[in-house]
DSSP file (Angstrom, degrees, kcal/mol; ACC not computed):
  #  RESIDUE AA STRUCTURE BP1 BP2  ACC     N-H-->O    O-->H-N    N-H-->O    O-->H-N    TCO  KAPPA ALPHA  PHI   PSI    X-CA   Y-CA   Z-CA
    1    1 A X              0   0    0      0, 0.0     2,-0.1     0, 0.0     0, 0.0   0.000 360.0 360.0 360.0 136.7    0.0    0.0    0.0
    2    2 A X     >  -     0   0    0      1,-0.1     4,-2.2     4,-0.0     3,-0.3  -0.372 360.0-117.0 -77.3 157.0    1.5    3.4   -0.9
    3    3 A X  H  > S+     0   0    0      1,-0.2     4,-2.5     2,-0.2     5,-0.2   0.816 112.5  56.4 -63.8 -36.2    2.3    6.0    1.8
    4    4 A X  H  > S+     0   0    0      2,-0.2     4,-1.9     1,-0.2    -1,-0.2   0.926 108.7  45.0 -72.5 -41.6   -0.2    8.5    0.5
    5    5 A X  H  > S+     0   0    0     -3,-0.3     4,-2.7     2,-0.2     5,-0.2   0.950 113.5  51.4 -65.0 -49.1   -3.2    6.0    0.8
    6    6 A X  H  X S+     0   0    0     -4,-2.2     4,-2.2     1,-0.2    -2,-0.2   0.946 108.8  51.5 -48.5 -50.4   -2.1    4.9    4.3
    7    7 A X  H  X S+     0   0    0     -4,-2.5     4,-2.0     1,-0.2    -1,-0.2   0.889 109.7  48.6 -57.2 -42.6   -1.9    8.5    5.4
    8    8 A X  H  X S+     0   0    0     -4,-1.9     4,-2.1     2,-0.2    -1,-0.2   0.921 111.4  49.8 -66.3 -46.0   -5.4    9.3    4.2
    9    9 A X  H  X S+     0   0    0     -4,-2.7     4,-1.9     1,-0.2    -2,-0.2   0.840 109.6  51.0 -61.3 -35.3   -6.8    6.2    5.9
   10   10 A X  H  X S+     0   0    0     -4,-2.2     4,-1.7     2,-0.2    -2,-0.2   0.917 110.9  49.3 -62.3 -50.6   -5.0    7.1    9.1
   11   11 A X  H  X S+     0   0    0     -4,-2.0     4,-0.9     1,-0.2    -2,-0.2   0.855 111.4  49.4 -58.4 -42.4   -6.6   10.7    8.9
   12   12 A X  H  X S+     0   0    0     -4,-2.1     4,-1.0     1,-0.2     3,-0.2   0.875 108.9  51.7 -74.3 -35.6  -10.0    9.4    8.3
   13   13 A X  H  < S+     0   0    0     -4,-1.9     4,-0.5     1,-0.2    -2,-0.2   0.842 109.3  49.8 -63.4 -33.6   -9.8    7.0   11.2
   14   14 A X  H  < S+     0   0    0     -4,-1.7     4,-0.4     1,-0.2    -1,-0.2   0.656 110.4  52.3 -82.1 -16.4   -8.8    9.8   13.5
   15   15 A X  H  X S+     0   0    0     -4,-0.9     4,-2.3    -3,-0.2     6,-0.2   0.696  84.3  85.6 -89.8 -17.1  -11.7   11.9   12.3
   16   16 A X  H  X>S+     0   0    0     -4,-1.0     5,-2.1     1,-0.2     6,-0.9   0.916  89.9  48.1 -53.8 -49.3  -14.4    9.3   12.8
   17   17 A X  H >45S+     0   0    0     -4,-0.5     3,-1.5     1,-0.2    -1,-0.2   0.948 111.2  51.9 -60.0 -43.1  -15.0   10.2   16.6
   18   18 A X  H 345S+     0   0    0     -4,-0.4    -1,-0.2     1,-0.3    -2,-0.2   0.880 111.0  47.4 -67.7 -29.9  -15.2   14.0   15.7
   19   19 A X  H 3<5S-     0   0    0     -4,-2.3    -1,-0.3     1,-0.1    -2,-0.2   0.508 113.8-118.1 -82.7   1.7  -17.8   13.3   13.1
   20   20 A X  T <<5S+     0   0    0     -3,-1.5    -3,-0.2    -4,-0.5     4,-0.2   0.705  83.4 115.4  68.6  20.6  -19.8   11.1   15.4
   21   21 A X      < +     0   0    0     -5,-2.1     3,-0.4    -6,-0.2     4,-0.2   0.647  61.4  64.4 -92.5 -17.8  -19.3    8.0   13.2
   22   22 A X  S >> S+     0   0    0     -6,-0.9     3,-1.5     1,-0.2     4,-0.6   0.687  75.8  87.8 -80.2 -17.1  -17.4    5.9   15.6
   23   23 A X  G >4 S+     0   0    0      1,-0.3     3,-0.9    -7,-0.2    -1,-0.2   0.825  88.4  48.7 -55.1 -42.7  -20.1    5.6   18.2
   24   24 A X  G 34 S+     0   0    0     -3,-0.4    -1,-0.3     1,-0.2    -2,-0.1   0.627 106.3  60.3 -75.8 -13.6  -21.7    2.4   16.6
   25   25 A X  G <4 S+     0   0    0     -3,-1.5     2,-0.3    -4,-0.2    -1,-0.2   0.583  85.5  87.9 -85.2 -12.3  -18.3    0.8   16.3
   26   26 A X  S << S-     0   0    0     -3,-0.9     2,-0.3    -4,-0.6     0, 0.0  -0.652  75.5-129.4 -90.7 145.3  -17.5    0.8   19.9
   27   27 A X        -     0   0    0     -2,-0.3     2,-0.1     1,-0.1    -2,-0.1  -0.683  30.9-107.2 -87.4 144.6  -18.6   -2.3   22.1
   28   28 A X        -     0   0    0     -2,-0.3     2,-0.4     1,-0.1    -1,-0.1  -0.427  37.3-101.1 -71.5 147.4  -20.5   -1.4   25.3
   29   29 A X        -     0   0    0      1,-0.1    -1,-0.1    -2,-0.1    33,-0.1  -0.544  26.1-154.6 -68.0 121.4  -18.6   -1.9   28.5
   30   30 A X  S    S+     0   0    0     -2,-0.4    32,-2.3    31,-0.1     2,-0.5   0.515  70.1  86.1 -81.4   1.6  -19.8   -5.3   30.1
   31   31 A X  E     +A   61   0A   0     30,-0.2     2,-0.3    28,-0.1    30,-0.2  -0.831  52.9 169.5-105.1 131.5  -18.9   -4.1   33.6
   32   32 A X  E     -A   60   0A   0     28,-2.5    28,-2.8    -2,-0.5    -2,-0.0  -0.998  37.1-106.9-140.7 147.1  -21.3   -2.1   35.8
   33   33 A X  E     +A   59   0A   0     -2,-0.3     2,-0.3    26,-0.2    26,-0.3  -0.340  46.2 173.0 -64.2 152.7  -21.4   -1.1   39.4
   34   34 A X  E     -A   58   0A   0     24,-2.6    24,-0.6    -2,-0.0     2,-0.3  -0.930  28.9-114.9-149.9 175.1  -23.9   -2.9   41.4
   35   35 A X     >  -     0   0    0     -2,-0.3     4,-2.2    22,-0.1     3,-0.4  -0.724  36.1-105.7-108.3 164.6  -25.1   -3.4   45.0
   36   36 A X  H  > S+     0   0    0     -2,-0.3     4,-1.9     1,-0.3    11,-0.3   0.868 122.9  54.0 -57.7 -37.4  -24.8   -6.6   47.1
   37   37 A X  H  > S+     0   0    0      2,-0.2     4,-1.8     1,-0.2    -1,-0.3   0.816 106.5  50.6 -70.8 -30.3  -28.5   -7.1   46.7
   38   38 A X  H  > S+     0   0    0     -3,-0.4     4,-2.9     2,-0.2     5,-0.3   0.925 109.3  51.6 -66.8 -42.3  -28.2   -6.9   42.8
   39   39 A X  H  X>S+     0   0    0     -4,-2.2     4,-2.9     1,-0.2     6,-0.6   0.912 110.4  49.2 -67.1 -38.7  -25.4   -9.5   42.8
   40   40 A X  H  X5S+     0   0    0     -4,-1.9     4,-1.3    -5,-0.2    -1,-0.2   0.888 113.9  45.8 -66.0 -38.2  -27.6  -11.8   44.9
   41   41 A X  H  <5S+     0   0    0     -4,-1.8    -2,-0.2     2,-0.2    -1,-0.2   0.892 118.2  41.3 -66.7 -40.9  -30.6  -11.3   42.5
   42   42 A X  H  <5S+     0   0    0     -4,-2.9    26,-0.2    -5,-0.1    -2,-0.2   0.860 132.1  21.8 -77.2 -38.2  -28.5  -11.8   39.3
   43   43 A X  H  <5S-     0   0    0     -4,-2.9    -3,-0.2     2,-0.3    -2,-0.2   0.724  92.2-126.3-103.4 -22.6  -26.3  -14.8   40.7
   44   44 A X  S  <<S+     0   0    0     -4,-1.3     2,-0.4    -5,-0.6    -4,-0.2   0.459  75.8 108.7  83.4   1.8  -28.2  -16.3   43.4
   45   45 A X  S    S-     0   0    0     -6,-0.6     2,-1.3    40,-0.0    -1,-0.3  -0.931  70.1-132.7-120.7 138.7  -25.4  -16.0   45.7
   46   46 A X        -     0   0    0     -2,-0.4     2,-1.8    -3,-0.1    -9,-0.1  -0.686  23.6-159.0 -78.0  80.3  -25.0  -13.6   48.7
   47   47 A X        -     0   0    0     -2,-1.3     2,-0.1   -11,-0.3   111,-0.1  -0.393  21.2-177.4 -68.8  84.5  -21.4  -12.3   48.0
   48   48 A X        -     0   0    0     -2,-1.8     2,-0.3   109,-0.4    24,-0.1  -0.464  15.1-157.7 -85.5 162.6  -20.6  -11.1   51.6
   49   49 A X        -     0   0    0     -2,-0.1    24,-0.0     4,-0.1    27,-0.0  -0.858  41.4 -73.7-126.4 161.3  -17.4   -9.4   52.6
   50   50 A X    >   -     0   0    0     -2,-0.3     3,-2.4     1,-0.1   107,-0.0  -0.339  45.0-117.6 -57.1 142.3  -15.9   -9.3   56.3
   51   51 A X  T 3  S+     0   0    0      1,-0.3    -1,-0.1    -3,-0.0    -2,-0.0   0.756 113.0  46.9 -54.8 -32.7  -17.9   -6.9   58.4
   52   52 A X  T 3  S+     0   0    0      2,-0.0    -1,-0.3     0, 0.0    25,-0.2   0.205  84.1 129.7 -93.3  14.4  -14.8   -4.6   59.0
   53   53 A X    <   -     0   0    0     -3,-2.4     2,-0.3    23,-0.1    23,-0.2  -0.339  42.7-154.6 -71.8 153.2  -13.8   -4.5   55.3
   54   54 A X  E     + B   0  75A   0     21,-2.9    21,-3.0     1,-0.2    -4,-0.1  -0.848  64.6  27.9-123.7 161.6  -13.2   -1.1   53.7
   55   55 A X  E    S-     0   0A   0     -2,-0.3     2,-0.4     1,-0.2    -1,-0.2   0.829  77.6-179.7  58.3  38.4  -13.4    0.3   50.2
   56   56 A X  E     +     0   0A   0     -3,-0.2     2,-0.4    18,-0.1    18,-0.2  -0.582   7.3 172.5 -77.9 124.6  -16.0   -2.3   49.2
   57   57 A X  E     - B   0  73A   0     16,-2.2    16,-3.0    -2,-0.4     2,-0.4  -0.996  16.5-156.0-130.7 129.9  -17.3   -2.2   45.7
   58   58 A X  E     +AB  34  72A   0    -24,-0.6   -24,-2.6    -2,-0.4     2,-0.3  -0.913  16.8 173.9-105.9 138.8  -19.5   -4.6   43.9
   59   59 A X  E     -AB  33  71A   0     12,-2.3    12,-2.3    -2,-0.4     2,-0.4  -0.964  18.5-149.6-140.7 159.4  -19.6   -5.0   40.2
   60   60 A X  E     -AB  32  70A   0    -28,-2.8   -28,-2.5    -2,-0.3     2,-0.5  -0.972   5.7-154.5-126.0 144.1  -21.2   -7.3   37.7
   61   61 A X  E     +AB  31  69A   0      8,-2.8     8,-2.1    -2,-0.4     2,-0.4  -0.949  23.8 173.8-122.6 112.3  -19.8   -8.3   34.4
   62   62 A X  E     +     0   0A   0    -32,-2.3     2,-0.3    -2,-0.5     5,-0.1  -0.895   8.0 140.9-123.1 142.2  -22.4   -9.2   31.9
   63   63 A X  E >   - B   0  66A   0      3,-0.6     3,-1.1    -2,-0.4     2,-0.1  -0.991  51.6 -74.4-170.5 167.8  -22.5  -10.1   28.2
   64   64 A X  T 3  S+     0   0    0     -2,-0.3     3,-0.1     1,-0.2    -2,-0.0  -0.499 109.4  28.2 -73.9 143.2  -24.0  -12.4   25.6
   65   65 A X  T 3  S+     0   0    0     -2,-0.1     2,-0.3     1,-0.1    -1,-0.2   0.309 111.4  60.0  98.6  -6.8  -22.8  -15.9   25.6
   66   66 A X  E <  S-B   63   0A   0     -3,-1.1    -3,-0.6    22,-0.0     3,-0.1  -0.999  84.0 -98.0-156.1 147.4  -21.9  -16.4   29.2
   67   67 A X  E     -     0   0A   0     -2,-0.3   -24,-0.1    20,-0.3    -6,-0.0  -0.297  56.7 -85.7 -65.3 154.1  -23.4  -16.2   32.7
   68   68 A X  E     -     0   0A   0    -26,-0.2    19,-0.5    -6,-0.1     2,-0.5  -0.326  37.4-144.8 -62.2 144.8  -23.0  -13.0   34.7
   69   69 A X  E     -B   61   0A   0     -8,-2.1    -8,-2.8    17,-0.1     2,-0.3  -0.941  15.3-162.5-110.1 123.1  -19.8  -12.8   36.7
   70   70 A X  E     -BC  60  85A   0     15,-2.5    15,-2.0    -2,-0.5     2,-0.3  -0.852   9.7-178.5-110.5 145.1  -20.2  -10.9   40.1
   71   71 A X  E     -BC  59  84A   0    -12,-2.3   -12,-2.3    -2,-0.3     2,-0.5  -0.995  20.2-158.6-143.7 150.5  -17.3   -9.5   42.1
   72   72 A X  E     -BC  58  83A   0     11,-1.8    11,-2.8    -2,-0.3     2,-0.5  -0.990  13.7-161.6-129.4 119.7  -16.7   -7.7   45.4
   73   73 A X  E     +BC  57  82A   0    -16,-3.0   -16,-2.2    -2,-0.5     2,-0.3  -0.876  27.1 148.9 -98.0 132.8  -13.5   -5.7   45.7
   74   74 A X  E     - C   0  81A   0      7,-2.1     7,-3.1    -2,-0.5     2,-0.4  -0.989  43.0-125.9-162.3 161.8  -12.4   -4.8   49.3
   75   75 A X  E     +BC  54  80A   0    -21,-3.0   -21,-2.9    -2,-0.3     2,-0.4  -0.954  28.1 176.4-113.9 134.1   -9.6   -4.2   51.7
   76   76 A X  E >   - C   0  79A   0      3,-2.4     3,-2.1    -2,-0.4   -23,-0.1  -0.991  68.3 -13.2-140.5 129.5   -9.4   -6.2   54.9
   77   77 A X  T 3  S-     0   0    0     -2,-0.4     3,-0.1     1,-0.3    -1,-0.1   0.879 129.6 -53.9  46.6  44.4   -6.6   -6.0   57.6
   78   78 A X  T 3  S+     0   0    0      1,-0.2     2,-0.4    -3,-0.0    -1,-0.3   0.599 115.6 114.4  70.5  13.9   -4.5   -4.1   55.1
   79   79 A X  E <   -C   76   0A   0     -3,-2.1    -3,-2.4    64,-0.0     2,-0.4  -0.890  60.5-134.0-115.3 142.1   -4.8   -6.7   52.3
   80   80 A X  E     +C   75   0A   0     62,-0.5    62,-1.9    -2,-0.4     2,-0.3  -0.857  29.5 175.8-101.4 134.0   -6.6   -6.2   49.0
   81   81 A X  E     -CD  74 141A   0     -7,-3.1    -7,-2.1    -2,-0.4     2,-0.4  -0.934  25.1-159.5-132.6 154.2   -9.0   -8.8   47.7
   82   82 A X  E     -CD  73 140A   0     58,-1.8    58,-3.2    -2,-0.3     2,-0.6  -0.975  15.4-164.2-133.3 127.3  -11.4   -9.5   44.8
   83   83 A X  E     -CD  72 139A   0    -11,-2.8   -11,-1.8    -2,-0.4     2,-0.3  -0.933  13.7-175.8-109.6 116.0  -14.1  -12.1   45.5
   84   84 A X  E     -CD  71 138A   0     54,-3.0    54,-1.7    -2,-0.6     2,-0.3  -0.775  15.0-171.9-120.0 154.2  -15.8  -13.4   42.5
   85   85 A X  E     +CD  70 137A   0    -15,-2.0   -15,-2.5    -2,-0.3     2,-0.3  -0.991   9.8 166.5-145.0 140.5  -18.8  -15.9   41.6
   86   86 A X  E     - D   0 136A   0     50,-1.9    50,-3.2    -2,-0.3     2,-0.3  -0.944  32.2-127.7-151.3 137.5  -20.0  -17.2   38.3
   87   87 A X  E     + D   0 135A   0    -19,-0.5   -20,-0.3    -2,-0.3     2,-0.3  -0.670  42.7 156.8 -78.6 135.1  -22.4  -20.1   37.4
   88   88 A X        -     0   0    0     46,-3.0     4,-0.1    -2,-0.3    -2,-0.1  -0.971  51.0-124.0-159.1 156.8  -20.8  -22.5   34.8
   89   89 A X  S    S+     0   0    0     -2,-0.3     2,-0.3     2,-0.1    -1,-0.1   0.737  96.3  32.3 -71.5 -30.4  -21.2  -26.1   33.7
   90   90 A X  S    S-     0   0    0     44,-0.1    46,-0.0    -3,-0.1    -1,-0.0  -0.884  98.2 -83.4-127.3 156.7  -17.6  -26.9   34.4
   91   91 A X        +     0   0    0     -2,-0.3     2,-0.3    38,-0.1    45,-0.1  -0.337  56.3 173.9 -53.5 140.0  -14.9  -25.8   36.8
   92   92 A X        -     0   0    0     45,-0.1     2,-0.8    -4,-0.1    45,-0.0  -0.975  39.8-115.5-155.5 137.3  -13.3  -22.7   35.5
   93   93 A X        +     0   0    0     -2,-0.3     3,-0.2     1,-0.1    45,-0.1  -0.671  36.0 168.3 -72.2 109.1  -10.7  -20.1   36.6
   94   94 A X        +     0   0    0     -2,-0.8    -1,-0.1    43,-0.2    44,-0.1   0.277  47.7  98.9-105.6   5.4  -12.8  -17.0   36.9
   95   95 A X  S    S-     0   0    0      2,-0.1    -1,-0.1    42,-0.1     3,-0.1   0.814  75.5-139.8 -72.2 -27.1   -9.9  -14.9   38.8
   96   96 A X        +     0   0    0      1,-0.3     2,-0.6    -3,-0.2    -1,-0.1   0.720  59.4 133.5  71.5  15.3   -8.5  -13.0   36.0
   97   97 A X        -     0   0    0      2,-0.0     2,-0.7     1,-0.0    -1,-0.3  -0.917  33.9-176.1-101.6 113.6   -5.1  -13.7   37.5
   98   98 A X        +     0   0    0     -2,-0.6     2,-0.2    -3,-0.1    -1,-0.0  -0.784  25.6 139.4-114.4  83.5   -2.7  -14.8   34.9
   99   99 A X        -     0   0    0     -2,-0.7     2,-0.9    24,-0.0    -2,-0.0  -0.745  62.4-113.3-117.4 165.3    0.6  -15.7   36.6
  100  100 A X        -     0   0    0     -2,-0.2    20,-0.4     2,-0.0     2,-0.2  -0.912  52.7-134.0 -90.1 102.0    3.2  -18.5   36.2
  101  101 A X        -     0   0    0     -2,-0.9    18,-0.3     1,-0.2     3,-0.1  -0.484  18.7-157.0 -77.6 139.3    2.3  -19.8   39.7
  102  102 A X  S    S+     0   0    0     16,-2.5     2,-0.4     1,-0.3    17,-0.2   0.827  82.1  15.3 -86.8 -30.4    5.1  -20.8   42.0
  103  103 A X  E     -E  118   0A   0     15,-1.9    15,-2.2     2,-0.0     2,-0.4  -1.000  62.6-170.0-143.3 144.2    3.0  -23.2   44.1
  104  104 A X  E     -E  117   0A   0     -2,-0.4     2,-0.4    13,-0.2    13,-0.2  -0.984  11.2-173.6-135.5 117.7   -0.5  -24.9   43.3
  105  105 A X  E     -E  116   0A   0     11,-2.6    11,-3.2    -2,-0.4     2,-0.4  -0.980  17.7-140.8-121.0 129.7   -2.2  -26.8   46.1
  106  106 A X  E     +E  115   0A   0     -2,-0.4     2,-0.3     9,-0.2     9,-0.2  -0.717  32.0 170.4 -91.2 129.3   -5.4  -28.8   45.9
  107  107 A X  E     -E  114   0A   0      7,-2.4     7,-2.9    -2,-0.4     2,-0.4  -0.843  25.7-142.6-134.1 164.4   -7.7  -28.5   48.9
  108  108 A X  E     +E  113   0A   0     -2,-0.3     2,-0.3     5,-0.2     5,-0.2  -0.999  16.0 173.3-133.1 136.1  -11.2  -29.4   50.1
  109  109 A X  E >   -E  112   0A   0      3,-2.3     3,-2.8    -2,-0.4    -2,-0.0  -0.785  57.4 -89.2-128.7  81.6  -13.5  -27.3   52.2
  110  110 A X  T 3  S+     0   0    0      1,-0.4     3,-0.1    -2,-0.3    -2,-0.0  -0.042 113.0  17.2 -46.1 128.6  -16.7  -29.4   52.1
  111  111 A X  T 3  S+     0   0    0     18,-0.1    20,-0.4    50,-0.1    -1,-0.4  -0.898 123.1  66.8 -87.6  20.6  -18.8  -29.1   50.1
  112  112 A X  E <   -E  109   0A   0     -3,-2.8    -3,-2.3    18,-0.1     2,-0.3  -0.768  61.4-149.8-108.0 149.5  -16.3  -27.2   47.8
  113  113 A X  E     -EF 108 129A   0     16,-1.8    16,-2.8    -2,-0.3     2,-0.3  -0.876  29.5-179.4-106.0 146.1  -13.2  -28.5   46.1
  114  114 A X  E     -EF 107 128A   0     -7,-2.9    -7,-2.4    -2,-0.3     2,-0.3  -0.905  29.4-146.2-149.4 173.3  -10.5  -25.9   45.6
  115  115 A X  E     -EF 106 127A   0     12,-1.6    12,-2.9    -2,-0.3     2,-0.5  -0.981  15.5-153.4-142.9 124.2   -7.0  -25.0   44.3
  116  116 A X  E     -EF 105 126A   0    -11,-3.2   -11,-2.6    -2,-0.3     2,-0.4  -0.892  14.8-172.1-105.9 134.0   -4.8  -22.5   46.0
  117  117 A X  E     -EF 104 125A   0      8,-3.1     8,-2.0    -2,-0.5     2,-0.4  -0.971   4.2-175.0-123.4 130.2   -2.2  -20.7   43.8
  118  118 A X  E     -EF 103 124A   0    -15,-2.2   -16,-2.5    -2,-0.4   -15,-1.9  -0.990   9.5-152.8-132.8 142.0    0.6  -18.4   44.9
  119  119 A X    >   -     0   0    0      4,-2.6     3,-1.2    -2,-0.4   -18,-0.1  -0.593  31.7-110.3-103.5 164.2    3.0  -16.4   42.8
  120  120 A X  T 3  S+     0   0    0    -20,-0.4    -1,-0.1     1,-0.2   -19,-0.1   0.809 115.8  62.0 -67.2 -26.1    6.6  -15.2   43.6
  121  121 A X  T 3  S-     0   0    0      2,-0.1    -1,-0.2     1,-0.1     3,-0.1   0.575 122.6-102.7 -79.4  -1.4    5.3  -11.5   43.8
  122  122 A X  S <  S+     0   0    0     -3,-1.2    23,-3.3     1,-0.4     2,-0.2   0.370  79.0 131.0 101.2  -4.3    3.0  -12.4   46.7
  123  123 A X        +     0   0    0     20,-0.2    -4,-2.6    19,-0.2    -1,-0.4  -0.575  30.4 174.4 -80.6 148.0   -0.3  -12.6   44.7
  124  124 A X  E     -FG 118 141A   0     17,-2.6    17,-3.0    -6,-0.2     2,-0.3  -0.989  18.9-157.9-157.0 160.7   -2.5  -15.5   45.2
  125  125 A X  E     -FG 117 140A   0     -8,-2.0    -8,-3.1    -2,-0.3     2,-0.5  -0.995   9.4-151.9-143.8 141.6   -5.8  -17.0   44.3
  126  126 A X  E     -FG 116 139A   0     13,-1.9    13,-1.7    -2,-0.3     2,-0.4  -0.970  16.4-159.4-111.6 110.2   -8.1  -19.6   45.8
  127  127 A X  E     -FG 115 138A   0    -12,-2.9   -12,-1.6    -2,-0.5     2,-0.4  -0.810  12.8-173.3 -93.7 126.4  -10.3  -21.3   43.2
  128  128 A X  E     -FG 114 137A   0      9,-2.4     9,-2.5    -2,-0.4     2,-0.4  -0.962  10.9-164.7-122.7 134.2  -13.5  -23.0   44.5
  129  129 A X  E     -FG 113 136A   0    -16,-2.8   -16,-1.8    -2,-0.4     2,-0.7  -0.968   9.8-167.8-120.3 134.1  -16.1  -25.1   42.9
  130  130 A X  E  >> - G   0 135A   0      5,-2.7     5,-2.3    -2,-0.4     4,-1.3  -0.910  14.5-175.3-116.1  95.6  -19.5  -26.0   44.3
  131  131 A X  T  45S+     0   0    0     -2,-0.7    -1,-0.2   -20,-0.4     3,-0.1   0.857  72.2  65.3 -67.3 -37.9  -20.4  -28.8   41.9
  132  132 A X  T  45S+     0   0    0      1,-0.3    -1,-0.2   -21,-0.2    -2,-0.0   0.907 119.3  22.7 -52.1 -46.7  -24.0  -29.4   43.1
  133  133 A X  T  45S-     0   0    0     -3,-0.4    -1,-0.3     2,-0.1    -2,-0.2   0.545 109.2-115.6 -98.3 -13.8  -25.2  -25.9   41.9
  134  134 A X  T  <5 +     0   0    0     -4,-1.3   -46,-3.0     1,-0.2     2,-0.4   0.861  58.8 157.1  75.8  38.2  -22.5  -25.3   39.3
  135  135 A X  E   < -DG  87 130A   0     -5,-2.3    -5,-2.7   -48,-0.2     2,-0.4  -0.836  28.3-161.6-102.3 132.2  -20.8  -22.3   41.0
  136  136 A X  E     -DG  86 129A   0    -50,-3.2   -50,-1.9    -2,-0.4     2,-0.3  -0.929  13.3-174.3-102.0 139.0  -17.3  -21.3   40.5
  137  137 A X  E     -DG  85 128A   0     -9,-2.5    -9,-2.4    -2,-0.4     2,-0.3  -0.922   5.8-175.3-125.0 152.0  -15.7  -18.9   43.1
  138  138 A X  E     -DG  84 127A   0    -54,-1.7   -54,-3.0    -2,-0.3     2,-0.5  -0.978   9.6-166.0-144.9 143.3  -12.3  -17.2   43.2
  139  139 A X  E     -DG  83 126A   0    -13,-1.7   -13,-1.9    -2,-0.3     2,-0.4  -0.949  11.8-165.5-126.0 111.5  -10.7  -15.1   45.8
  140  140 A X  E     -DG  82 125A   0    -58,-3.2   -58,-1.8    -2,-0.5     2,-0.3  -0.755   2.8-169.7 -95.8 145.6   -7.7  -13.2   44.7
  141  141 A X  E     -DG  81 124A   0    -17,-3.0   -17,-2.6    -2,-0.4     2,-0.4  -0.986  13.7-138.8-134.9 136.3   -5.3  -11.6   47.2
  142  142 A X        -     0   0    0    -62,-1.9     2,-1.5    -2,-0.3   -62,-0.5  -0.855  63.0 -20.2-110.4 132.5   -2.6   -9.1   46.3
  143  143 A X  S    S+     0   0    0     -2,-0.4   -20,-0.2     1,-0.2    -1,-0.1  -0.056 129.1  47.4  73.0 -29.8    1.1   -8.8   47.5
  144  144 A X  S    S+     0   0    0     -2,-1.5    -1,-0.2   -64,-0.2   -21,-0.2   0.129  72.7 146.5-132.5  29.2    0.9  -10.7   50.7
  145  145 A X        +     0   0    0    -23,-3.3     2,-0.3    -4,-0.2     3,-0.1  -0.298  14.9 169.5 -67.5 144.0   -0.9  -13.9   49.9
  146  146 A X     >  -     0   0    0      1,-0.1     4,-2.6    -2,-0.1     5,-0.2  -0.938  46.4-109.5-138.5 162.6   -0.2  -17.3   51.7
  147  147 A X  H  > S+     0   0    0     -2,-0.3     4,-2.9     1,-0.2     5,-0.2   0.976 120.5  50.4 -54.9 -52.5   -2.1  -20.6   51.6
  148  148 A X  H  > S+     0   0    0      1,-0.2     4,-2.5     2,-0.2    -1,-0.2   0.911 110.5  46.8 -57.7 -47.1   -3.1  -20.1   55.1
  149  149 A X  H  > S+     0   0    0      1,-0.2     4,-2.3     2,-0.2     5,-0.3   0.928 114.7  47.0 -61.1 -46.9   -4.4  -16.5   54.6
  150  150 A X  H  X S+     0   0    0     -4,-2.6     4,-1.9     1,-0.2    -1,-0.2   0.853 112.6  49.4 -69.2 -34.2   -6.3  -17.5   51.5
  151  151 A X  H  X S+     0   0    0     -4,-2.9     4,-2.5    -5,-0.2    -1,-0.2   0.894 112.5  49.0 -66.5 -41.3   -7.8  -20.6   53.3
  152  152 A X  H  X S+     0   0    0     -4,-2.5     4,-1.4    -5,-0.2    -2,-0.2   0.902 113.0  45.4 -60.8 -44.7   -8.8  -18.5   56.4
  153  153 A X  H  X S+     0   0    0     -4,-2.3     4,-1.5     2,-0.2    -1,-0.2   0.851 111.1  53.3 -76.5 -36.0  -10.5  -15.8   54.3
  154  154 A X  H >X S+     0   0    0     -4,-1.9     4,-2.9    -5,-0.3     3,-0.6   0.960 105.0  55.2 -61.7 -48.1  -12.3  -18.5   52.1
  155  155 A X  H 3< S+     0   0    0     -4,-2.5    -1,-0.2     1,-0.3    -2,-0.2   0.915 111.0  47.0 -53.4 -41.5  -13.7  -20.1   55.2
  156  156 A X  H 3< S+     0   0    0     -4,-1.4    -1,-0.3    -5,-0.1    -2,-0.2   0.851 122.0  32.3 -59.5 -40.0  -15.1  -16.6   56.1
  157  157 A X  H << S+     0   0    0     -4,-1.5  -109,-0.4    -3,-0.6    -2,-0.2   0.740  85.0 103.2-106.3 -27.6  -16.6  -15.9   52.7
  158  158 A X  S  < S-     0   0    0     -4,-2.9  -111,-0.0    -5,-0.2     2,-0.0  -0.326  76.6-112.1 -62.0 138.6  -17.8  -19.1   51.1
  159  159 A X        -     0   0    0      1,-0.1     2,-0.8     2,-0.0    -1,-0.1  -0.314  18.3-118.8 -76.8 155.1  -21.6  -19.4   51.3
  160  160 A X        -     0   0    0      1,-0.1    -1,-0.1     2,-0.1     4,-0.1  -0.821  28.3-178.6 -95.5 110.0  -23.3  -21.9   53.5
  161  161 A X        -     0   0    0     -2,-0.8    -1,-0.1     2,-0.2     3,-0.1   0.264  57.9 -98.2 -89.6  10.1  -25.4  -24.0   51.0
  162  162 A X  S    S+     0   0    0      1,-0.3     2,-0.3     2,-0.0    -2,-0.1   0.664  90.5 108.5  82.4  13.9  -26.7  -26.1   53.9
  163  163 A X              0   0    0      1,-0.1    -1,-0.3   -53,-0.0    -2,-0.2  -0.840 360.0 360.0-123.0 161.5  -24.3  -29.0   53.4
  164  164 A X              0   0    0     -2,-0.3   -54,-0.1    -3,-0.1    -1,-0.1   0.337 360.0 360.0-116.9 360.0  -21.3  -30.3   55.2
């Protein structure tokens, strides 16, 4: 392609927003702020956080082709967490944490099965599956994660589905 045509296409692409023509080309943001009550209504799970948590924000991620994903972002005892839930037919990592994990440990917290993953940087995630209802949960912890801390926080946060 010659340089003149490439320059013309670049100028046209830069002018689209000014002309109001780019609006239809943008995809809507699938993430929206929500309340804990909205999360419960949409997912069927009461996504609780510790009573003394600060900076609590709930969001829903919704889009065509997948079940809604709900999350609570909070700070507790000077550690930052993201607590997520999504219904799915199969176990799935919904954490959004893409690390080369230094350690991976499989655990059970009846009626949940789980995996604890830690990185060298101190980030970690606890992935939980409740097979009976088809829920995936993830608890991400940043900078100071240990297996023990992830397990302790998971015990506080995992919902009681009335099973042992």
